[in-house]
C-alpha positions as CSV (number, residue, x, y, z in Angstrom):
1,M,11.4,-44.2,-31.6
2,A,9.9,-47.4,-30.9
3,G,12.4,-48.9,-28.0
4,S,11.7,-45.4,-25.8
5,E,8.0,-46.0,-26.1
6,A,8.3,-49.8,-25.3
7,A,10.7,-48.7,-22.1
8,W,8.9,-46.2,-21.1
9,A,5.6,-48.5,-21.1
10,V,7.0,-51.1,-19.5
11,A,8.4,-49.3,-17.1
12,N,5.1,-47.2,-15.9
13,A,3.5,-50.6,-15.8
14,G,6.0,-51.1,-12.8
15,V,8.3,-53.6,-14.4
16,P,11.9,-52.5,-14.2
17,V,13.5,-52.1,-17.6
18,V,16.9,-52.2,-19.1
19,L,17.3,-49.9,-22.1
20,H,20.4,-50.8,-24.1
21,E,21.7,-47.8,-27.1
22,M,24.5,-48.5,-29.1
23,R,25.1,-44.8,-29.8
24,P,27.3,-42.8,-29.8
25,Q,29.7,-45.9,-29.8
26,T,28.3,-47.3,-32.4
27,G,26.9,-44.7,-34.7
28,T,24.9,-45.2,-38.4
29,F,24.3,-43.1,-41.4
30,A,21.7,-41.5,-40.6
31,H,22.2,-40.2,-37.1
32,R,23.8,-37.3,-35.3
33,T,23.5,-37.9,-31.5
34,G,23.5,-40.3,-29.0
35,L,20.1,-39.4,-27.9
36,F,17.2,-41.1,-27.9
37,A,14.3,-40.8,-30.3
38,E,16.2,-39.0,-32.5
39,M,14.7,-38.1,-35.8
40,V,16.8,-38.4,-38.8
41,C,14.6,-37.9,-41.6
42,S,11.4,-35.6,-41.6
43,N,10.5,-34.0,-38.2
44,S,6.7,-34.6,-38.7
45,F,4.6,-37.0,-37.3
46,R,2.4,-36.2,-40.0
47,S,-1.7,-35.4,-39.8
48,D,-2.8,-34.7,-35.8
49,D,-6.1,-34.9,-37.1
50,H,-8.1,-37.8,-35.3
51,E,-11.2,-37.1,-36.2
52,R,-10.6,-38.7,-40.2
53,N,-7.0,-39.4,-40.6
54,A,-5.3,-42.6,-39.7
55,V,-2.0,-41.7,-38.2
56,G,-3.8,-38.8,-36.2
57,L,-6.0,-41.4,-34.9
58,L,-3.3,-43.5,-33.9
59,H,-2.0,-40.1,-32.3
60,W,-4.9,-40.2,-30.2
61,E,-4.2,-43.8,-29.1
62,M,-1.0,-43.3,-28.0
63,R,-2.3,-40.7,-26.0
64,A,-4.5,-42.4,-24.1
65,A,-2.4,-45.1,-23.6
66,G,-0.2,-42.8,-21.9
67,G,2.3,-42.7,-24.2
68,L,5.3,-40.7,-24.1
69,L,6.2,-39.4,-27.8
70,M,2.9,-37.7,-28.1
71,E,3.0,-35.8,-25.2
72,V,6.3,-34.8,-25.5
73,A,5.7,-34.1,-29.6
74,T,3.1,-31.7,-28.2
75,R,5.3,-30.0,-25.7
76,H,7.7,-29.3,-28.9
77,R,5.2,-28.5,-31.5
78,L,6.0,-26.5,-34.5
79,P,3.7,-24.5,-36.3
80,A,2.9,-26.7,-39.6
81,G,-0.6,-26.7,-40.5
82,G,-2.8,-29.3,-39.7
83,A,0.7,-31.4,-38.9
84,L,2.2,-32.6,-35.7
85,A,6.1,-31.0,-36.5
86,V,8.1,-30.6,-33.9
87,D,11.9,-29.0,-32.9
88,R,13.7,-32.6,-33.0
89,D,16.5,-31.4,-30.8
90,A,14.2,-30.3,-28.1
91,F,12.0,-33.4,-29.0
92,A,15.0,-36.1,-28.5
93,R,16.4,-34.0,-25.7
94,E,13.5,-34.3,-23.5
95,V,12.6,-37.9,-24.3
96,T,15.8,-39.1,-23.2
97,E,15.8,-37.0,-20.1
98,R,12.2,-38.4,-19.4
99,L,14.0,-42.0,-19.8
100,L,16.9,-41.5,-18.2
101,T,15.3,-39.9,-14.8
102,H,12.5,-42.7,-14.6
103,P,12.9,-44.6,-11.0
104,L,12.3,-48.2,-13.0
105,I,14.3,-47.8,-16.3
106,T,18.2,-48.2,-16.6
107,A,20.1,-47.4,-19.5
108,E,23.3,-49.3,-20.7
109,S,25.8,-47.9,-24.1
110,G,26.8,-49.9,-25.9
111,E,26.0,-52.9,-29.3
112,V,24.2,-56.0,-28.2
113,A,25.5,-57.9,-31.1
114,E,23.6,-61.3,-30.5
115,L,20.4,-62.4,-29.7
116,P,20.2,-62.9,-26.1
117,R,19.3,-66.3,-24.9
118,E,17.9,-65.4,-21.2
119,G,15.4,-63.1,-19.8
120,R,12.9,-61.3,-21.9
121,W,13.6,-58.7,-24.6
122,I,11.9,-56.3,-27.1
123,I,14.0,-55.7,-30.0
124,A,13.5,-52.2,-31.7
125,T,16.4,-51.1,-33.2
126,G,15.0,-50.0,-36.4
127,P,15.7,-49.6,-39.8
128,L,19.1,-49.2,-39.4
129,T,20.1,-52.3,-36.9
130,S,23.5,-52.9,-37.1
131,G,25.5,-55.2,-38.9
132,A,26.2,-58.0,-36.5
133,L,22.8,-58.0,-34.9
134,A,21.4,-58.3,-38.3
135,A,23.4,-61.1,-39.0
136,A,22.4,-63.1,-35.5
137,I,18.4,-62.5,-36.7
138,R,19.2,-64.1,-40.0
139,A,21.2,-66.5,-38.4
140,E,18.4,-67.7,-36.1
141,T,15.8,-67.5,-38.4
142,G,17.0,-69.0,-41.4
143,A,15.5,-66.2,-43.6
144,E,17.0,-63.1,-45.4
145,A,16.1,-59.8,-43.7
146,L,13.9,-58.3,-46.4
147,A,15.2,-54.9,-47.4
148,F,14.6,-51.1,-49.4
149,F,16.2,-47.9,-49.5
150,D,15.1,-44.9,-47.9
151,A,16.3,-41.4,-48.2
152,I,16.2,-38.2,-46.2
153,A,15.4,-34.4,-47.4
154,P,17.8,-31.8,-47.0
155,I,17.9,-29.1,-44.3
156,V,18.2,-25.1,-45.4
157,Y,19.2,-22.4,-43.3
158,A,16.3,-20.1,-42.7
159,D,18.4,-16.8,-43.7
160,S,19.8,-17.8,-46.8
161,I,16.2,-18.3,-48.6
162,D,15.1,-15.3,-50.5
163,M,12.0,-14.0,-49.3
164,S,11.9,-11.8,-52.0
165,V,11.0,-14.6,-54.4
166,A,9.7,-17.3,-51.5
167,W,6.2,-16.3,-49.4
168,R,5.2,-17.8,-46.2
169,Q,1.3,-19.9,-46.8
170,S,0.1,-23.0,-45.3
171,R,-1.6,-25.0,-48.2
172,Y,-5.4,-23.7,-48.5
173,D,-4.7,-21.3,-45.6
174,K,-4.9,-24.4,-43.2
175,G,-4.2,-23.7,-39.4
176,D,-5.9,-22.2,-36.5
177,T,-3.2,-19.7,-36.1
178,E,-1.7,-17.1,-38.1
179,D,1.6,-19.2,-37.2
180,E,0.1,-22.1,-38.4
181,R,-1.5,-20.4,-41.6
182,T,2.3,-19.5,-42.5
183,A,4.1,-22.7,-41.3
184,Y,5.8,-23.1,-44.6
185,I,8.2,-20.9,-47.1
186,N,7.0,-21.8,-50.9
187,C,9.3,-21.3,-53.9
188,P,7.1,-21.1,-57.0
189,M,8.0,-22.0,-60.5
190,D,6.7,-21.3,-63.9
191,R,7.1,-23.9,-66.6
192,A,10.8,-23.1,-68.4
193,Q,12.1,-23.4,-64.7
194,Y,10.0,-26.6,-63.8
195,D,11.1,-28.1,-67.2
196,A,15.2,-26.9,-66.5
197,F,14.4,-28.7,-63.2
198,I,13.4,-31.8,-63.9
199,A,15.9,-32.1,-66.5
200,A,18.6,-31.6,-64.2
201,L,17.2,-33.8,-61.6
202,T,17.0,-36.6,-64.0
203,T,20.3,-36.0,-65.2
204,A,22.7,-35.5,-61.9
205,D,24.9,-37.9,-60.5
206,K,23.4,-40.4,-57.9
207,T,24.6,-42.4,-55.4
208,Q,24.7,-45.9,-57.0
209,F,24.2,-49.3,-55.1
210,H,26.7,-51.7,-54.9
211,E,26.7,-54.8,-57.2
212,G,24.2,-57.2,-56.4
213,E,22.1,-55.0,-55.0
214,T,18.5,-54.0,-56.2
215,A,17.0,-50.9,-55.3
216,A,13.5,-51.4,-54.1
217,Y,12.0,-48.0,-52.7
218,F,9.2,-47.6,-50.2
219,D,6.4,-45.4,-51.9
220,G,5.9,-43.3,-49.3
221,C,9.2,-41.9,-49.2
222,L,10.9,-42.3,-53.0
223,P,13.6,-40.1,-53.6
224,I,12.4,-36.7,-55.6
225,E,14.4,-37.8,-58.8
226,V,12.9,-41.3,-58.7
227,M,9.1,-39.7,-58.6
228,A,10.8,-37.4,-61.9
229,E,11.9,-40.5,-63.6
230,R,8.5,-41.5,-63.6
231,G,7.2,-38.7,-65.9
232,A,7.6,-34.8,-66.2
233,Q,4.7,-34.0,-64.6
234,T,4.7,-36.3,-61.5
235,L,6.4,-33.6,-59.0
236,R,3.2,-31.2,-60.2
237,F,0.9,-34.1,-58.8
238,G,3.2,-34.8,-55.5
239,P,5.5,-32.5,-53.4
240,M,5.1,-29.6,-56.0
241,K,1.8,-29.6,-56.5
242,P,0.9,-26.0,-56.5
243,V,-3.2,-25.6,-55.6
244,G,-4.0,-24.3,-52.6
245,L,-1.1,-21.4,-52.6
246,T,-1.6,-18.0,-53.4
247,N,2.0,-16.2,-54.6
248,A,2.1,-13.0,-51.9
249,H,4.7,-11.5,-54.8
250,A,2.6,-11.9,-57.4
251,P,-1.2,-12.8,-56.6
252,G,-2.2,-12.8,-60.3
253,D,-0.1,-15.1,-61.0
254,K,-0.5,-19.1,-60.4
255,P,2.5,-20.9,-59.8
256,Y,3.1,-24.2,-62.3
257,A,4.5,-25.8,-59.6
258,V,5.7,-24.9,-55.9
259,V,8.5,-26.2,-53.5
260,Q,7.3,-26.0,-50.3
261,L,9.9,-25.7,-47.1
262,R,8.7,-26.8,-43.6
263,R,10.1,-25.1,-40.3
264,D,12.4,-27.6,-38.2
265,N,13.1,-26.2,-34.9
266,A,11.5,-24.0,-32.4
267,L,13.5,-20.9,-33.3
268,G,12.5,-21.1,-36.8
269,T,16.5,-20.7,-38.4
270,L,15.6,-24.2,-40.1
271,Y,13.5,-25.7,-43.0
272,N,13.5,-28.8,-44.6
273,I,12.6,-29.3,-48.1
274,V,9.5,-30.8,-48.1
275,G,8.9,-34.1,-50.2
276,F,13.1,-33.8,-51.5
277,Q,14.5,-36.9,-50.1
278,T,17.2,-37.6,-52.8
279,K,20.2,-40.0,-53.7
280,M,22.0,-37.4,-55.6
281,K,25.6,-36.4,-54.6
282,H,26.1,-33.8,-52.5
283,G,27.3,-31.5,-55.4
284,S,24.5,-32.4,-57.3
285,Q,22.3,-31.7,-54.4
286,V,23.8,-28.2,-54.1
287,D,23.5,-27.3,-57.8
288,V,20.2,-28.7,-58.5
289,F,18.6,-27.4,-55.5
290,R,19.9,-24.2,-55.9
291,M,17.9,-23.8,-59.0
292,I,14.9,-23.5,-57.1
293,P,13.7,-19.7,-57.2
294,G,14.7,-18.6,-53.7
295,L,17.0,-20.9,-52.9
296,A,20.0,-19.5,-55.8
297,K,22.2,-18.5,-52.5
298,A,20.7,-21.4,-50.1
299,S,22.8,-22.6,-47.4
300,F,22.5,-26.1,-46.5
301,A,22.5,-27.3,-42.8
302,R,22.3,-31.1,-44.4
303,L,22.2,-32.3,-47.2
304,G,20.2,-35.1,-48.2
305,G,21.2,-38.8,-48.6
306,I,20.1,-42.5,-49.0
307,H,20.8,-45.6,-47.4
308,R,19.5,-49.2,-47.0
309,N,16.4,-50.3,-44.5
310,T,16.2,-53.7,-43.4
311,F,13.2,-55.0,-41.8
312,L,11.7,-58.8,-41.2
313,N,9.2,-60.6,-42.9
314,S,7.0,-60.4,-40.2
315,P,4.2,-62.4,-41.2
316,T,5.9,-65.8,-41.1
317,L,8.8,-65.1,-38.2
318,L,6.4,-63.0,-35.5
319,D,3.5,-64.5,-33.4
320,A,0.1,-62.5,-32.6
321,Q,2.2,-61.1,-29.5
322,M,5.0,-59.4,-31.5
323,R,7.4,-62.6,-30.4
324,L,10.0,-64.2,-32.4
325,R,8.6,-67.7,-33.2
326,A,11.7,-69.5,-33.1
327,R,12.8,-67.6,-29.8
328,P,9.7,-66.7,-27.9
329,N,11.5,-64.7,-25.3
330,I,12.3,-62.0,-28.0
331,R,9.6,-59.6,-29.3
332,F,10.7,-57.0,-32.2
333,A,8.9,-53.9,-32.3
334,G,9.4,-50.5,-34.5
335,Q,10.2,-50.2,-38.0
336,V,12.3,-53.3,-38.3
337,T,8.4,-55.3,-38.3
338,G,7.7,-53.6,-41.5
339,V,5.7,-50.5,-40.3
340,E,6.4,-47.6,-42.1
341,G,6.7,-44.1,-40.2
342,Y,7.9,-42.5,-36.5
343,V,4.2,-43.0,-35.4
344,E,3.9,-46.3,-36.5
345,S,7.1,-47.2,-35.8
346,A,6.4,-45.6,-31.8
347,A,2.6,-47.8,-31.6
348,M,4.6,-50.9,-32.1
349,G,6.9,-50.1,-29.2
350,L,3.9,-49.0,-26.8
351,L,2.3,-52.2,-27.8
352,A,5.1,-54.4,-27.3
353,G,6.2,-52.8,-24.1
354,R,2.6,-53.5,-22.8
355,M,2.6,-57.2,-23.6
356,A,5.8,-57.6,-22.5
357,A,5.0,-55.9,-18.8
358,A,1.9,-58.1,-18.5
359,E,4.3,-61.4,-19.6
360,M,6.3,-60.7,-16.9
361,Q,3.5,-60.1,-14.2
362,G,2.0,-63.3,-15.4
363,R,-1.0,-61.9,-17.5
364,S,-1.5,-62.3,-21.2
365,L,-2.6,-59.1,-23.3
366,A,-4.3,-59.7,-26.6
367,A,-3.6,-57.1,-28.6
368,P,-6.3,-54.5,-29.5
369,S,-8.9,-55.3,-32.3
370,Y,-7.8,-54.5,-36.1
371,E,-10.7,-52.0,-35.3
372,T,-8.4,-49.7,-34.0
373,A,-5.3,-48.4,-35.4
374,M,-2.7,-50.0,-33.2
375,G,-4.6,-53.0,-33.7
376,A,-4.8,-52.8,-37.1
377,L,-1.0,-52.1,-37.6
378,V,-0.1,-55.6,-35.2
379,H,-2.6,-57.6,-37.1
380,H,-1.0,-56.7,-40.4
381,I,2.3,-57.0,-39.8
382,T,1.7,-60.5,-37.5
383,G,-0.2,-62.5,-40.1
384,G,-2.7,-60.1,-42.0
385,A,-0.7,-59.0,-45.1
386,E,0.7,-61.4,-47.6
387,A,4.2,-62.9,-46.4
388,K,5.6,-63.1,-50.2
389,T,4.7,-59.8,-50.8
390,F,5.4,-58.1,-47.6
391,Q,6.9,-54.5,-47.9
392,P,6.5,-51.6,-45.0
393,M,3.2,-50.1,-44.7
394,N,2.1,-46.9,-43.1
395,V,-1.5,-47.0,-40.9
396,N,-4.3,-46.6,-43.6
397,F,-8.0,-47.0,-43.3
398,G,-7.2,-49.8,-45.8
399,L,-6.0,-52.0,-43.1
400,F,-9.7,-51.8,-41.1
401,P,-12.6,-53.9,-41.5
402,P,-15.3,-52.1,-43.8
403,I,-17.4,-49.9,-42.1
404,D,-21.3,-50.8,-42.8
405,A,-23.2,-48.3,-44.6
406,K,-26.5,-49.4,-42.9
407,G,-28.4,-48.9,-46.5
408,G,-26.4,-45.9,-47.9
409,R,-23.4,-44.9,-49.4
410,R,-20.9,-42.6,-47.0
411,G,-19.1,-39.8,-48.3
412,R,-15.5,-40.1,-47.8
413,K,-15.5,-37.6,-44.6
414,D,-18.1,-39.3,-42.9
415,R,-16.8,-42.8,-44.1
416,Y,-13.4,-41.9,-42.3
417,K,-15.2,-40.0,-39.6
418,A,-16.9,-43.5,-38.5
419,Y,-13.9,-45.5,-38.7
420,T,-12.1,-43.2,-36.1
421,D,-15.5,-43.1,-33.8
422,R,-15.4,-47.0,-33.9
423,A,-12.1,-47.2,-33.1
424,K,-11.8,-44.6,-30.2
425,E,-14.6,-46.7,-28.6
426,T,-13.1,-49.8,-29.1
427,F,-9.6,-48.8,-27.7
428,S,-11.2,-47.6,-25.1
429,Q,-12.9,-50.6,-23.8
430,W,-9.4,-52.0,-24.5
431,L,-7.7,-49.9,-21.9
432,A,-11.0,-50.2,-19.5
433,A,-10.2,-53.9,-19.5
434,Q,-6.7,-53.5,-18.2
435,S,-7.4,-52.2,-15.6
């Protein structure tokens, strides 16, 4: 995500760029193809609400800055209520085609295993940086890369879902069209089914870490069984909450818990189980997930899994221009810098690309103010966060400077609207200053 957006930003500034991609020659645990911007976990860019949501605001800023990924994502959008979900294969194919056909972008296949000494580089290798390059980064910085474990959710074939049990509905019927209001498939559980499911989750065979590895998880992508282990009711207040849903088959019966599946492709043939990232072994996944009402005969296009993600201690290693302090000819961008999520990663790629292009043209481009979503993120990773406790972070309004209440307290919705209004004005001024 970040590398694609960075290359696009550099090239659109009029600077030739070489885009290196190690796949498919060198693969990873999670990727299936050699396409750029392949989505390996969720197919959602999360909320597209740019009026009161921080990630939606980041969508707006990327569109305003001429970013590639938001443009392509909008074209391949799937019904998903207020979320920007896409057909992941069509999305990656178009991103790849757009980059390969840009007159100023040259793509080269093969792994880059060392930190280059010459030229200006942006390293946007993501959380699955190859072992050789990760070793080179550690050797150069003299610091161990931090690490956490990330998990992906299973994908189910739609025609294997029992719709006599499940029903289609977006939570609170959210969405402007009928497609959006019926974008999710819901599987209800009563109390006994829920208790049995939790017991099976907590006792299932799970992937074990190598000796000496400690498991730190990013809170925004916890394995489903880790959440279950935190308390029997945890999932009912998380991905299995029953609120805002009415069982179409039994409107008078309120489910004790609900499992939601979200459309994963334009054809509507694939659905991913929302929030069900897992580290269960594959055999256990099939047994446990088929306990979900409506999924008793489910066929899986992809089972879940867990992998190790690496990221830099960016507050100590990167300067305000996202350059490696020890080697200022190299910038880092994306999830490897300690931002979390597709959108955040891509936004840091866009910003790194603009900064690198300005430098090549003899200009200096400061990051936007941290009153903006993009500025808040880069400020966080390049000095705003506490280095000793640095962990991956999604964009959120807690990273923004507080809004002046002007003598009165604002409600949450009004406060969030004030954040986004201020950010849009500030970001527009930042863009205008570059023209």
